[in-house]
Z-matrix of the N, CA and C atoms (Angstrom, degrees):
N
C 1 1.478
C 2 1.528 1 109.64
N 3 1.331 2 115.83 1 135.60
C 4 1.451 3 120.02 2 -179.53
C 5 1.523 4 110.71 3 -68.59
N 6 1.342 5 115.52 4 146.69
C 7 1.456 6 120.47 5 177.53
C 8 1.526 7 108.38 6 -83.15
N 9 1.340 8 116.99 7 96.35
C 10 1.453 9 120.93 8 -176.30
C 11 1.517 10 112.50 9 -74.19
N 12 1.351 11 116.62 10 -13.97
C 13 1.454 12 119.06 11 -178.29
C 14 1.525 13 112.39 12 -61.60
N 15 1.325 14 116.64 13 -26.65
C 16 1.467 15 118.23 14 -178.58
C 17 1.527 16 111.98 15 -66.99
N 18 1.344 17 116.59 16 -15.55
C 19 1.460 18 120.71 17 176.29
C 20 1.524 19 111.91 18 -100.04
N 21 1.321 20 116.98 19 4.13
C 22 1.462 21 121.61 20 -175.54
C 23 1.513 22 113.04 21 -75.85
N 24 1.325 23 115.44 22 -175.66
C 25 1.458 24 121.59 23 -177.14
C 26 1.525 25 111.11 24 -62.61
N 27 1.309 26 115.84 25 133.34
C 28 1.460 27 121.10 26 -179.53
C 29 1.521 28 112.11 27 -76.01
N 30 1.328 29 117.39 28 -26.59
C 31 1.452 30 121.87 29 -176.18
C 32 1.520 31 110.47 30 -129.57
N 33 1.338 32 115.68 31 174.65
C 34 1.457 33 121.37 32 -177.47
C 35 1.528 34 109.57 33 -127.92
N 36 1.347 35 115.52 34 -173.95
C 37 1.458 36 119.89 35 -176.83
C 38 1.532 37 112.48 36 -59.75
N 39 1.326 38 117.47 37 -30.84
C 40 1.462 39 120.49 38 -179.70
C 41 1.520 40 112.38 39 -68.44
N 42 1.325 41 116.97 40 -11.27
C 43 1.452 42 120.76 41 -175.11
C 44 1.521 43 113.95 42 -97.43
N 45 1.333 44 117.12 43 11.36
C 46 1.461 45 120.02 44 170.57
C 47 1.520 46 108.58 45 -141.18
N 48 1.327 47 116.01 46 161.57
C 49 1.458 48 121.30 47 -178.54
C 50 1.528 49 109.99 48 -140.03
N 51 1.323 50 116.15 49 128.08
C 52 1.465 51 121.34 50 172.85
C 53 1.526 52 107.49 51 -89.02
N 54 1.309 53 116.72 52 114.00
C 55 1.459 54 122.20 53 -177.23
C 56 1.525 55 112.11 54 -86.43
N 57 1.318 56 117.04 55 -30.75
C 58 1.466 57 120.81 56 -179.91
C 59 1.521 58 108.86 57 -160.45
N 60 1.325 59 114.72 58 148.08
C 61 1.472 60 121.07 59 175.12
C 62 1.515 61 107.74 60 -146.34
N 63 1.325 62 116.22 61 116.93
C 64 1.457 63 121.21 62 -176.44
C 65 1.523 64 110.25 63 -127.09
N 66 1.329 65 115.98 64 133.86
C 67 1.470 66 121.08 65 175.92
C 68 1.528 67 108.22 66 -75.95
N 69 1.332 68 115.91 67 114.77
C 70 1.460 69 120.13 68 -176.86
C 71 1.524 70 112.44 69 -105.21
N 72 1.329 71 116.82 70 -12.49
C 73 1.459 72 120.19 71 175.96
C 74 1.515 73 109.38 72 -154.12
N 75 1.333 74 115.87 73 137.18
C 76 1.456 75 121.43 74 175.04
C 77 1.523 76 108.90 75 -136.89
N 78 1.322 77 115.31 76 110.35
C 79 1.454 78 120.98 77 176.06
C 80 1.508 79 108.05 78 -137.28
N 81 1.325 80 117.24 79 -133.38
C 82 1.463 81 120.38 80 174.37
C 83 1.529 82 109.07 81 -58.60
N 84 1.334 83 116.41 82 -39.05
C 85 1.461 84 124.02 83 170.03
C 86 1.519 85 108.50 84 -121.01
N 87 1.335 86 116.07 85 -177.52
C 88 1.467 87 119.86 86 -177.85
C 89 1.521 88 110.96 87 -130.12
N 90 1.338 89 115.05 88 157.07
C 91 1.457 90 121.72 89 174.24
C 92 1.523 91 108.24 90 -129.53
N 93 1.336 92 116.17 91 128.63
C 94 1.458 93 122.38 92 176.53
C 95 1.521 94 109.53 93 -112.45
N 96 1.332 95 116.00 94 141.48
C 97 1.464 96 121.80 95 175.22
C 98 1.525 97 108.58 96 -98.69
N 99 1.315 98 116.69 97 124.90
C 100 1.463 99 122.84 98 -178.65
C 101 1.524 100 110.72 99 -110.48
N 102 1.321 101 114.48 100 147.00
C 103 1.464 102 122.41 101 163.39
C 104 1.519 103 105.74 102 -121.74
N 105 1.331 104 116.72 103 127.57
C 106 1.464 105 120.51 104 -174.58
C 107 1.515 106 110.75 105 -150.66
N 108 1.320 107 114.89 106 163.71
C 109 1.467 108 120.76 107 170.73
C 110 1.524 109 107.73 108 -143.87
N 111 1.328 110 115.70 109 160.12
C 112 1.456 111 119.80 110 -173.72
C 113 1.531 112 110.62 111 -148.41
N 114 1.315 113 115.34 112 164.94
C 115 1.451 114 122.09 113 178.18
C 116 1.519 115 110.08 114 -76.33
N 117 1.318 116 117.37 115 127.47
C 118 1.459 117 122.06 116 177.93
C 119 1.526 118 110.16 117 -83.19
N 120 1.320 119 116.65 118 161.18
C 121 1.464 120 120.35 119 -177.64
C 122 1.520 121 113.18 120 -62.37
N 123 1.334 122 117.66 121 -25.51
C 124 1.466 123 119.58 122 178.79
C 125 1.528 124 112.10 123 -84.90
N 126 1.353 125 117.10 124 4.14
C 127 1.456 126 121.67 125 177.99
C 128 1.512 127 114.57 126 94.91
N 129 1.310 128 118.15 127 -11.97
C 130 1.459 129 120.79 128 -179.93
C 131 1.530 130 110.24 129 -82.19
N 132 1.321 131 115.02 130 171.98
C 133 1.453 132 120.55 131 179.94
C 134 1.519 133 109.57 132 -98.06
N 135 1.322 134 116.91 133 138.90
C 136 1.461 135 120.57 134 -179.30
C 137 1.526 136 110.71 135 -71.87
N 138 1.310 137 114.53 136 164.51
C 139 1.461 138 119.35 137 168.49
C 140 1.526 139 108.13 138 -69.48
N 141 1.324 140 116.98 139 162.08
C 142 1.463 141 120.45 140 176.95
C 143 1.528 142 108.48 141 -69.38
N 144 1.331 143 115.52 142 127.26
C 145 1.461 144 119.99 143 178.82
C 146 1.532 145 109.30 144 -106.64
N 147 1.308 146 116.14 145 148.03
C 148 1.466 147 122.71 146 177.00
C 149 1.523 148 108.06 147 -119.25
N 150 1.321 149 116.18 148 126.54
C 151 1.461 150 120.75 149 -179.39
C 152 1.526 151 110.01 150 -140.19
N 153 1.331 152 116.24 151 140.99
C 154 1.458 153 121.28 152 169.61
C 155 1.527 154 107.30 153 -94.03
N 156 1.328 155 115.76 154 124.87
C 157 1.460 156 121.15 155 -174.24
C 158 1.528 157 109.96 156 -116.97
N 159 1.323 158 115.16 157 131.04
C 160 1.458 159 122.68 158 178.44
C 161 1.521 160 108.72 159 -76.11
N 162 1.329 161 116.64 160 116.77
C 163 1.464 162 122.42 161 -179.47
C 164 1.532 163 108.51 162 -101.02
N 165 1.310 164 115.46 163 87.88
C 166 1.456 165 121.10 164 -173.73
C 167 1.528 166 112.13 165 -91.21
N 168 1.322 167 117.20 166 -24.75
C 169 1.462 168 121.41 167 -171.64
C 170 1.514 169 110.20 168 94.95
N 171 1.328 170 116.80 169 152.05
C 172 1.464 171 120.75 170 179.26
C 173 1.525 172 110.05 171 -74.34
N 174 1.327 173 115.19 172 156.00
C 175 1.455 174 120.64 173 -177.52
C 176 1.518 175 110.08 174 -135.71
N 177 1.314 176 115.65 175 164.47
C 178 1.464 177 121.84 176 177.20
C 179 1.521 178 108.52 177 -130.53
N 180 1.327 179 116.02 178 144.51
C 181 1.464 180 121.98 179 -179.08
C 182 1.519 181 109.38 180 -136.64
N 183 1.322 182 115.51 181 158.19
C 184 1.465 183 119.42 182 -179.25
C 185 1.525 184 110.04 183 -137.34
N 186 1.336 185 114.78 184 141.62
C 187 1.462 186 122.03 185 169.99
C 188 1.530 187 106.23 186 -94.90
N 189 1.330 188 119.38 187 101.69
C 190 1.464 189 120.29 188 -179.56
C 191 1.531 190 109.13 189 -78.08
N 192 1.322 191 116.76 190 114.76
C 193 1.466 192 121.55 191 -171.62
C 194 1.527 193 110.53 192 -118.66
N 195 1.318 194 115.14 193 137.45
C 196 1.462 195 123.24 194 176.97
C 197 1.521 196 108.00 195 -114.88
N 198 1.344 197 118.44 196 99.26
C 199 1.458 198 120.37 197 -177.29
C 200 1.522 199 113.53 198 -67.10
N 201 1.320 200 117.84 199 -25.77
C 202 1.467 201 120.05 200 179.39
C 203 1.526 202 111.22 201 -65.56
N 204 1.307 203 116.76 202 -33.65
C 205 1.465 204 121.27 203 -179.24
C 206 1.526 205 112.13 204 -110.16
N 207 1.330 206 116.74 205 -0.47
C 208 1.472 207 122.79 206 -175.39
C 209 1.529 208 109.72 207 48.82
N 210 1.325 209 114.46 208 50.56
C 211 1.464 210 120.93 209 -176.29
C 212 1.520 211 110.49 210 -131.55
N 213 1.323 212 115.45 211 155.69
C 214 1.461 213 121.68 212 176.06
C 215 1.523 214 108.64 213 -116.94
N 216 1.324 215 115.36 214 156.25
C 217 1.458 216 121.26 215 176.05
C 218 1.525 217 107.96 216 -101.63
N 219 1.320 218 116.45 217 121.01
C 220 1.458 219 122.35 218 178.40
C 221 1.521 220 109.27 219 -114.73
N 222 1.311 221 115.34 220 159.09
C 223 1.464 222 120.55 221 175.40
C 224 1.525 223 108.89 222 -122.44
N 225 1.312 224 115.43 223 153.82
C 226 1.467 225 121.54 224 176.80
C 227 1.522 226 108.38 225 -125.39
N 228 1.338 227 115.34 226 131.80
C 229 1.458 228 118.65 227 177.22
C 230 1.521 229 110.87 228 -155.33
N 231 1.331 230 115.37 229 161.41
C 232 1.457 231 122.09 230 178.97
C 233 1.524 232 109.97 231 -75.28
N 234 1.352 233 116.20 232 135.38
C 235 1.456 234 121.92 233 178.32
C 236 1.524 235 109.56 234 -126.89
N 237 1.324 236 116.19 235 117.90
C 238 1.457 237 120.99 236 -177.86
C 239 1.524 238 111.88 237 -61.53
N 240 1.350 239 116.47 238 -32.38
C 241 1.459 240 119.97 239 179.85
C 242 1.518 241 113.66 240 -70.25
N 243 1.336 242 117.00 241 -6.41
C 244 1.470 243 120.36 242 -178.85
C 245 1.525 244 112.42 243 -109.99
N 246 1.321 245 117.62 244 15.48
C 247 1.469 246 119.39 245 -175.61
C 248 1.530 247 112.31 246 -66.85
N 249 1.317 248 117.57 247 -19.62
C 250 1.474 249 119.30 248 176.86
C 251 1.515 250 112.07 249 -86.67
N 252 1.334 251 116.65 250 -2.68
C 253 1.463 252 120.23 251 -178.81
C 254 1.523 253 109.76 252 -62.86
N 255 1.307 254 116.25 253 139.49
C 256 1.471 255 120.20 254 -176.84
C 257 1.523 256 112.34 255 -73.62
N 258 1.334 257 117.10 256 -21.40
C 259 1.454 258 120.34 257 -179.20
C 260 1.532 259 111.00 258 -89.48
N 261 1.351 260 115.94 259 -69.23
C 262 1.460 261 120.83 260 -176.73
C 263 1.517 262 109.38 261 -169.09
N 264 1.330 263 118.60 262 145.75
C 265 1.462 264 120.90 263 174.60
C 266 1.534 265 112.34 264 -83.29
N 267 1.327 266 118.69 265 3.19
C 268 1.462 267 121.61 266 170.78
C 269 1.527 268 107.65 267 -88.99
N 270 1.321 269 116.43 268 111.02
C 271 1.459 270 121.75 269 -170.79
C 272 1.524 271 112.17 270 -108.17
N 273 1.327 272 115.39 271 147.13
C 274 1.458 273 121.96 272 170.62
C 275 1.520 274 107.94 273 -86.42
N 276 1.324 275 116.37 274 127.28
C 277 1.461 276 121.07 275 -171.99
C 278 1.526 277 111.09 276 -139.48
N 279 1.328 278 114.38 277 178.83
C 280 1.460 279 122.89 278 169.85
C 281 1.529 280 108.63 279 -101.53
N 282 1.328 281 117.99 280 151.69
C 283 1.466 282 119.08 281 171.65
C 284 1.531 283 109.77 282 -58.54
N 285 1.315 284 116.34 283 130.24
C 286 1.469 285 120.93 284 -175.66
C 287 1.510 286 109.51 285 -161.31
N 288 1.333 287 115.29 286 162.23
C 289 1.452 288 119.05 287 177.05
C 290 1.511 289 112.26 288 -172.87
N 291 1.315 290 115.66 289 166.33
C 292 1.462 291 121.85 290 178.83
C 293 1.527 292 109.38 291 -70.77
N 294 1.319 293 116.09 292 139.24
C 295 1.464 294 121.92 293 179.03
C 296 1.521 295 108.81 294 -76.24
N 297 1.325 296 116.61 295 118.34
C 298 1.460 297 121.06 296 179.88
C 299 1.530 298 110.82 297 -73.19
N 300 1.317 299 116.34 298 158.66
C 301 1.468 300 121.70 299 177.80
C 302 1.525 301 109.91 300 -57.23
N 303 1.327 302 116.52 301 131.46
C 304 1.454 303 121.64 302 179.18
C 305 1.514 304 114.46 303 79.42
N 306 1.315 305 117.42 304 3.82
C 307 1.457 306 122.32 305 -177.62
C 308 1.523 307 110.50 306 -104.97
N 309 1.328 308 118.17 307 141.41
C 310 1.452 309 121.29 308 175.15
C 311 1.521 310 109.52 309 -84.51
N 312 1.336 311 117.88 310 157.32
C 313 1.473 312 119.34 311 176.84
C 314 1.534 313 112.34 312 -57.34
N 315 1.329 314 116.91 313 -37.98
C 316 1.467 315 119.50 314 179.73
C 317 1.525 316 111.14 315 -65.07
N 318 1.344 317 116.76 316 -42.36
C 319 1.467 318 120.15 317 175.66
C 320 1.524 319 110.80 318 -59.43
N 321 1.328 320 115.94 319 -37.87
C 322 1.461 321 120.66 320 -179.22
C 323 1.517 322 111.23 321 -61.98
N 324 1.345 323 117.33 322 -47.71
C 325 1.469 324 118.21 323 -177.81
C 326 1.524 325 111.16 324 -68.03
N 327 1.323 326 117.26 325 -33.95
C 328 1.465 327 119.97 326 175.92
C 329 1.537 328 109.96 327 -61.85
N 330 1.336 329 116.41 328 -46.02
C 331 1.459 330 121.45 329 -179.07
C 332 1.520 331 111.64 330 -66.06
N 333 1.335 332 116.02 331 -47.74
C 334 1.457 333 120.15 332 -177.67
C 335 1.528 334 111.63 333 -64.89
N 336 1.318 335 117.09 334 -36.00
C 337 1.465 336 120.20 335 178.60
C 338 1.523 337 110.27 336 -60.14
N 339 1.309 338 116.65 337 -44.71
C 340 1.464 339 120.65 338 179.88
C 341 1.521 340 111.63 339 -67.60
N 342 1.341 341 116.42 340 -44.44
C 343 1.458 342 120.50 341 -178.35
C 344 1.529 343 112.21 342 -65.26
N 345 1.328 344 116.64 343 -39.45
C 346 1.464 345 120.39 344 -171.19
C 347 1.521 346 114.20 345 -94.05
N 348 1.336 347 117.60 346 -18.02
C 349 1.469 348 119.34 347 -178.27
C 350 1.521 349 113.77 348 -126.96
N 351 1.336 350 118.03 349 -18.00
C 352 1.449 351 120.92 350 -174.28
C 353 1.515 352 113.29 351 76.14
N 354 1.323 353 117.19 352 9.86
C 355 1.468 354 123.06 353 -177.30
C 356 1.524 355 108.92 354 -116.93
N 357 1.316 356 116.80 355 141.09
C 358 1.467 357 121.27 356 177.76
C 359 1.525 358 109.76 357 -96.71
N 360 1.325 359 116.23 358 140.29
C 361 1.459 360 121.24 359 174.58
C 362 1.518 361 109.35 360 -78.12
N 363 1.329 362 116.34 361 138.43
C 364 1.456 363 120.63 362 179.30
C 365 1.525 364 111.58 363 -81.37
N 366 1.326 365 115.92 364 -33.42
C 367 1.464 366 122.10 365 -177.44
C 368 1.512 367 108.05 366 -164.98
N 369 1.334 368 117.37 367 151.91
C 370 1.465 369 120.60 368 176.87
C 371 1.523 370 110.40 369 -130.06
N 372 1.323 371 115.17 370 156.60
C 373 1.458 372 121.71 371 172.67
C 374 1.529 373 107.65 372 -135.27
N 375 1.320 374 116.60 373 136.05
C 376 1.460 375 121.11 374 179.48
C 377 1.520 376 109.91 375 -70.75
N 378 1.309 377 116.12 376 132.65
C 379 1.464 378 121.11 377 -179.96
C 380 1.526 379 110.89 378 -98.52
N 381 1.332 380 116.66 379 -68.49
C 382 1.465 381 121.65 380 -179.86
C 383 1.513 382 109.37 381 -164.65
N 384 1.327 383 115.82 382 171.04
C 385 1.460 384 122.81 383 174.54
C 386 1.527 385 107.77 384 -119.63
N 387 1.319 386 116.98 385 145.17
C 388 1.456 387 118.78 386 177.80
C 389 1.520 388 110.59 387 -151.77
N 390 1.329 389 115.37 388 158.16
C 391 1.463 390 123.14 389 178.38
C 392 1.519 391 108.59 390 -94.67
N 393 1.320 392 116.82 391 132.75
C 394 1.459 393 119.61 392 -176.63
C 395 1.529 394 112.65 393 -76.32
N 396 1.327 395 117.24 394 -59.02
C 397 1.474 396 121.47 395 -178.91
C 398 1.527 397 109.09 396 -139.89
N 399 1.333 398 118.22 397 73.18
C 400 1.467 399 120.45 398 -174.38
C 401 1.521 400 114.55 399 -65.91
N 402 1.331 401 117.87 400 -10.09
C 403 1.455 402 119.29 401 174.38
C 404 1.522 403 112.42 402 -71.78
N 405 1.340 404 117.64 403 -18.05
C 406 1.450 405 119.22 404 -177.79
C 407 1.511 406 115.31 405 -146.65
N 408 1.354 407 117.53 406 2.51
C 409 1.455 408 120.41 407 -177.96
C 410 1.517 409 109.93 408 -146.89
N 411 1.341 410 116.01 409 148.65
C 412 1.462 411 120.78 410 178.35
C 413 1.524 412 112.00 411 -88.97
N 414 1.317 413 118.48 412 -1.62
C 415 1.463 414 121.66 413 -170.97
C 416 1.532 415 113.22 414 -59.88
N 417 1.335 416 115.42 415 132.62
C 418 1.460 417 122.91 416 171.60
C 419 1.524 418 108.14 417 -117.23
N 420 1.333 419 115.96 418 139.12
C 421 1.454 420 122.08 419 177.91
C 422 1.527 421 109.15 420 -105.93
N 423 1.333 422 116.49 421 126.95
C 424 1.460 423 122.80 422 173.51
C 425 1.529 424 106.51 423 -98.96
N 426 1.327 425 115.91 424 112.47
C 427 1.463 426 121.15 425 -172.60
C 428 1.522 427 111.60 426 -101.89
N 429 1.328 428 115.47 427 135.33
C 430 1.466 429 122.53 428 178.36
C 431 1.530 430 109.87 429 -127.52
N 432 1.325 431 115.16 430 160.04
C 433 1.459 432 121.60 431 166.13
C 434 1.521 433 106.06 432 -115.25
N 435 1.321 434 116.85 433 133.67
C 436 1.456 435 120.89 434 -177.01
C 437 1.514 436 112.49 435 -123.60
N 438 1.304 437 115.74 436 148.87
C 439 1.457 438 122.73 437 178.06
C 440 1.529 439 108.36 438 -86.14
N 441 1.339 440 116.73 439 124.70
C 442 1.460 441 120.24 440 -175.75
C 443 1.531 442 110.80 441 -146.65
N 444 1.315 443 115.67 442 159.30
C 445 1.463 444 122.39 443 177.12
C 446 1.524 445 108.42 444 -96.37
N 447 1.327 446 116.43 445 104.67
C 448 1.464 447 120.38 446 -175.20
C 449 1.522 448 112.66 447 -72.08
N 450 1.333 449 118.12 448 -14.79
C 451 1.468 450 119.81 449 178.45
C 452 1.527 451 111.47 450 -67.58
N 453 1.334 452 116.38 451 -16.22
C 454 1.466 453 121.18 452 179.92
C 455 1.527 454 112.47 453 -89.15
N 456 1.320 455 116.70 454 -3.63
C 457 1.464 456 120.56 455 -176.22
C 458 1.526 457 110.39 456 -74.83
N 459 1.314 458 116.28 457 107.20
C 460 1.467 459 121.15 458 -179.27
C 461 1.519 460 109.56 459 -166.91
N 462 1.308 461 115.77 460 160.12
C 463 1.453 462 121.06 461 171.06
C 464 1.515 463 114.38 462 83.01
N 465 1.340 464 113.88 463 -166.59
C 466 1.458 465 122.13 464 -175.68
C 467 1.525 466 108.70 465 -124.07
N 468 1.328 467 115.64 466 137.21
C 469 1.460 468 120.22 467 -173.02
C 470 1.533 469 110.02 468 -139.85
N 471 1.342 470 115.73 469 -170.83
C 472 1.454 471 121.98 470 -179.45
C 473 1.511 472 111.69 471 112.94
N 474 1.325 473 115.46 472 161.85
C 475 1.463 474 121.54 473 -179.27
C 476 1.523 475 110.92 474 -88.67
N 477 1.314 476 116.13 475 125.61
C 478 1.466 477 120.73 476 177.10
C 479 1.520 478 110.11 477 -61.40
N 480 1.354 479 116.46 478 -35.59
C 481 1.467 480 120.82 479 -178.74
C 482 1.523 481 112.26 480 -64.17
N 483 1.345 482 117.20 481 -20.92
C 484 1.460 483 121.56 482 178.18
C 485 1.525 484 111.72 483 -107.97
N 486 1.334 485 115.96 484 13.99
C 487 1.475 486 122.36 485 178.99
C 488 1.522 487 112.15 486 56.26
N 489 1.334 488 116.97 487 36.03
C 490 1.461 489 121.38 488 -179.17
C 491 1.530 490 110.51 489 -89.31
N 492 1.308 491 115.68 490 138.29
C 493 1.458 492 123.41 491 174.73
C 494 1.522 493 106.00 492 -137.87
N 495 1.335 494 116.89 493 97.83
C 496 1.461 495 122.18 494 -166.31
C 497 1.520 496 110.95 495 -119.38
N 498 1.319 497 115.95 496 127.99
C 499 1.463 498 121.88 497 173.64
C 500 1.523 499 108.62 498 -97.22
N 501 1.323 500 116.35 499 137.45
C 502 1.468 501 121.38 500 -175.92
C 503 1.527 502 109.67 501 -109.40
N 504 1.333 503 115.63 502 134.44
C 505 1.459 504 121.46 503 -175.66
C 506 1.526 505 111.32 504 -131.66
N 507 1.324 506 116.28 505 145.42
C 508 1.459 507 122.45 506 168.80
C 509 1.521 508 107.33 507 -104.64
N 510 1.337 509 116.61 508 124.80
C 511 1.464 510 121.36 509 -175.05
C 512 1.535 511 108.93 510 -131.12
N 513 1.337 512 118.52 511 126.58
C 514 1.469 513 119.38 512 174.01
C 515 1.528 514 109.75 513 -53.83
N 516 1.331 515 116.64 514 141.53
C 517 1.460 516 119.71 515 -175.44
C 518 1.522 517 112.31 516 -57.63
N 519 1.333 518 117.82 517 -42.06
C 520 1.466 519 118.94 518 -179.14
C 521 1.527 520 111.45 519 -64.44
N 522 1.345 521 117.03 520 -33.87
C 523 1.459 522 119.64 521 177.35
C 524 1.531 523 111.27 522 -71.77
N 525 1.335 524 117.30 523 -35.73
C 526 1.466 525 120.45 524 177.09
C 527 1.525 526 110.15 525 -62.64
N 528 1.317 527 116.65 526 -41.75
C 529 1.466 528 120.21 527 178.37
C 530 1.531 529 110.76 528 -66.26
N 531 1.323 530 116.47 529 -36.14
C 532 1.464 531 119.98 530 177.02
C 533 1.529 532 111.07 531 -66.70
N 534 1.340 533 116.38 532 -32.36
C 535 1.463 534 120.13 533 177.59
C 536 1.530 535 111.57 534 -65.64
N 537 1.341 536 116.26 535 -30.08
C 538 1.470 537 119.56 536 174.44
C 539 1.518 538 109.24 537 -65.95
N 540 1.325 539 116.37 538 -48.58
C 541 1.465 540 120.52 539 -179.42
C 542 1.528 541 111.75 540 -61.84
N 543 1.335 542 115.96 541 -33.15
C 544 1.462 543 120.31 542 -178.65
C 545 1.526 544 112.61 543 -80.96
N 546 1.354 545 116.94 544 -6.32
C 547 1.449 546 120.43 545 -179.63
C 548 1.514 547 114.31 546 82.27
N 549 1.337 548 117.28 547 8.96
C 550 1.473 549 119.82 548 179.39
C 551 1.519 550 110.84 549 -79.80
N 552 1.338 551 117.69 550 -35.08
C 553 1.463 552 121.39 551 173.12
C 554 1.515 553 107.15 552 -95.96
N 555 1.335 554 116.34 553 111.42
C 556 1.463 555 121.40 554 -175.20
C 557 1.520 556 111.97 555 -122.15
N 558 1.317 557 116.96 556 -0.89
C 559 1.456 558 121.48 557 176.72
C 560 1.523 559 108.66 558 -75.74
N 561 1.337 560 117.94 559 125.90
C 562 1.464 561 121.25 560 -172.45
C 563 1.525 562 112.89 561 -63.57
N 564 1.339 563 117.28 562 -38.06
C 565 1.467 564 119.85 563 -179.25
C 566 1.518 565 109.92 564 -64.51
N 567 1.335 566 117.05 565 -41.32
C 568 1.458 567 120.79 566 178.57
C 569 1.530 568 111.13 567 -64.69
N 570 1.320 569 117.06 568 -41.00
C 571 1.465 570 120.22 569 179.32
C 572 1.520 571 110.79 570 -62.81
N 573 1.337 572 116.70 571 -47.38
C 574 1.467 573 120.35 572 179.31
C 575 1.529 574 110.52 573 -61.76
N 576 1.335 575 116.80 574 -45.54
C 577 1.452 576 120.35 575 -176.77
C 578 1.510 577 113.46 576 -64.66
N 579 1.317 578 117.13 577 -46.27
C 580 1.456 579 120.69 578 -178.84
C 581 1.521 580 111.85 579 -66.85
N 582 1.324 581 116.63 580 -40.26
C 583 1.461 582 119.08 581 178.84
C 584 1.528 583 111.27 582 -69.83
N 585 1.328 584 116.83 583 -33.69
C 586 1.471 585 119.36 584 174.84
C 587 1.523 586 109.77 585 -61.01
N 588 1.324 587 117.37 586 -47.45
C 589 1.461 588 120.57 587 -179.81
C 590 1.524 589 110.85 588 -60.71
N 591 1.327 590 116.60 589 -42.81
C 592 1.466 591 119.86 590 -179.86
C 593 1.530 592 111.57 591 -61.80
N 594 1.326 593 116.90 592 -39.17
C 595 1.469 594 121.33 593 -178.26
C 596 1.518 595 112.71 594 -76.08
N 597 1.340 596 116.90 595 -30.15
C 598 1.471 597 120.40 596 -171.15
C 599 1.524 598 112.84 597 -121.96
N 600 1.323 599 117.37 598 25.47
C 601 1.464 600 119.93 599 -172.45
C 602 1.524 601 112.61 600 -58.61
N 603 1.315 602 118.34 601 -41.55
C 604 1.466 603 120.77 602 -177.66
C 605 1.532 604 111.28 603 -62.64
N 606 1.332 605 116.69 604 -47.21
C 607 1.463 606 119.55 605 -178.68
C 608 1.516 607 111.49 606 -70.67
N 609 1.336 608 116.80 607 -34.28
C 610 1.466 609 120.82 608 176.49
C 611 1.526 610 110.72 609 -62.57
N 612 1.326 611 116.60 610 -44.31
C 613 1.455 612 120.43 611 179.73
C 614 1.527 613 111.23 612 -63.08
N 615 1.319 614 117.03 613 -38.74
C 616 1.468 615 119.66 614 176.81
C 617 1.515 616 110.44 615 -63.19
N 618 1.321 617 116.53 616 -42.70
C 619 1.464 618 120.45 617 -179.19
C 620 1.524 619 111.70 618 -66.36
N 621 1.335 620 115.97 619 -29.84
C 622 1.462 621 121.21 620 179.11
C 623 1.536 622 111.83 621 -86.38
N 624 1.332 623 115.96 622 0.24
C 625 1.456 624 120.52 623 178.57
C 626 1.510 625 114.30 624 76.89
N 627 1.347 626 116.23 625 26.82
C 628 1.467 627 121.02 626 -178.35
C 629 1.532 628 111.79 627 -106.00
């Protein structure tokens, strides 16, 4: 086995310092202004940097997979952040949501799956965690794969209180992967999740007891 540690982080928490952090905007989401400095690769100390960071909160997402049909459950909804997209701001995504206070990531995906698809997950397995845009946001995504019955994927769902209007789809896994190649799936969480399942399907199925 290759020693992956040689590609790991060169420095640790002691090698940077947060000099100031101020909340400069609070709305549906928040923005904090940071002043910080860090250890440079040559051993010297960096100049003080100032950055505005989007404080969205951590989120959890799930790839709902049906091994009997080799299909995944996807959702489609309007995203304001995609209005400049040349294709459409209606994106194909995975069920996902912000982790509420006192809630575990697994509880989050169970809740979001029901709210956004009307379907309950039978079992979940943790896949990986990743940072979406660490150059400007603190958000971390906790990704799961869940066991689900794709034959139940139909209709429109979502919480009226959150202005959600969600269409639910059952898509064969190979077709979902082809949609990534075709540029139809452009949501980063969906791309990571679907490709993770494709790469690790055998081990995921074992973990799910299939």
